[in-house]
C-alpha angles and dihedrals in degrees: 000000000000132000111266123230107279113262130206107247118194128209117242090257089045089231096111131044138182137186111238139165101250125207127184107199118201100188143021090259087059091057092050092052092048090052093048091047094049093048092050093048099039094244126148122229129219129174136226128192118166092346091235100122112134091210089051087234094170097062108113112167116215092350135092121293118190113207107210096183093115087062091073104124127130103223104183138002124188106197091191097057098025090234118147129187114204141167119256096259095058114123127213088245091062 
């Protein structure tokens, strides 16, 4: 695993930006590799789903940003109870 080219990451309101090393894991194993890489290189990790946080919580200048948008599956929906089980990248729109 190598650091990706830094990418400009905009806040939801597009008023703030950071430069981060962005990774888009596609599996649990990818997450494990990223965490091990960050630990061995002294890098901090932050996560970004839909990028719609009012507090711009995902902005992480010069560090690692994990884009979890690929983890956007609705896993289970119980119509009777209204209970839904989703992956972490699901948006309200979905």
